[in-house]
Every structure is written in structure tokens, then in C-alpha cells.
N, C-alpha and C positions, 0 to 999 in steps of 0.2 A: 560440239555445238552448244550443249547445255552449259559448259563452262564459260564460253564466250557470251552467251545471253546473260548469265549471272554476273559476269564482269561488267557488262553494259548497264545492268540494273544498278549495281553498286556505284558506278560512275554517275548515273542519274541521281541516285540518292545523295551522293556527296555534293553535287551541284545544287540540290534543293534542300540541303541541310536536314535530311532524314537520316536518323542515326541507328535505328534498329531494324534489321532485316529478318523477317520470320518466313519460314517455308514449311509447308506440310507436304511430306512425301509419302506416297502409297506405293512407289516403285523402289525396289532395291537399288536400281541403277541410278536414279536421280539422287537418292540418299548418298550413294558413293561419291557422286560429284561434289556434293556439299561437304562431305568429310574431307575430300582432297583440297577443298577451298577453306579449310579450317573453321567451318561452322560448328557450333556446339549443339549436340543433341540434348534437348531438354525434356522430351517426353516420347514414349513409345507405347503403342497399343497393339498387341498381337491380334491379327485377324481371327485367330482361333478363339479369342475371348469375346468377340462380337457375336453374341448369341441372342436370338429372339425366339421365345417359345421353345427353348431347348434345342434350337437348331442354329448351327453356324451360318451366318448370313453371307459373309465374304469368304471365298475359297480360291484365291489366286494360286497359280502354280509357283513352285519354288523358283527363285529365291525370295519371292515377294511374300514376306511373312508378317509384316507389321506396317501400320501407319506411324510415321515418325515426324516429330516437329523439331526443326533446327532454327537456331538464331545466330546472328552475328552482329556485333556492334561495328558500325561503319565510321 
């Protein structure tokens, strides 16, 4: 489903002359979809490093370990 939605978005982007697709993933599974669609990871921020007052703020279960930004030129 995620792959089909991403494909539809890219189709829309081509029709409207939009050429850079940026996606922020906080789920390991959505990131895997983008990897399979040949998106490039340009940034990753581990949840373990998101600390406020010495305490980790976000503690999702494995395999969700980082927020990741992907891009693709359309």
C-alpha cells in the first residue's frame, strides 16, 4: 500500500513539474519502502540521541531506532 501511494505521489509530482520528493520517516517500515523505491537517505537522527534534561524523549520499540529523511529527484 505504501509503495502504491508513493508511486501515485510521484505521478502527481511529474504532472505538476515538482522535481524533489522529501520524506521524513520515523518508522523502520516506511523507511524500507523508500529504500526499495531507490530514495536516498540524506539524514538520520537516532531516537536515543533525542534527550531533554538528560532523559531520552522518544523510546519506540525495535526496529524503530531513528528518524530518517529521504529524497528522490523526480
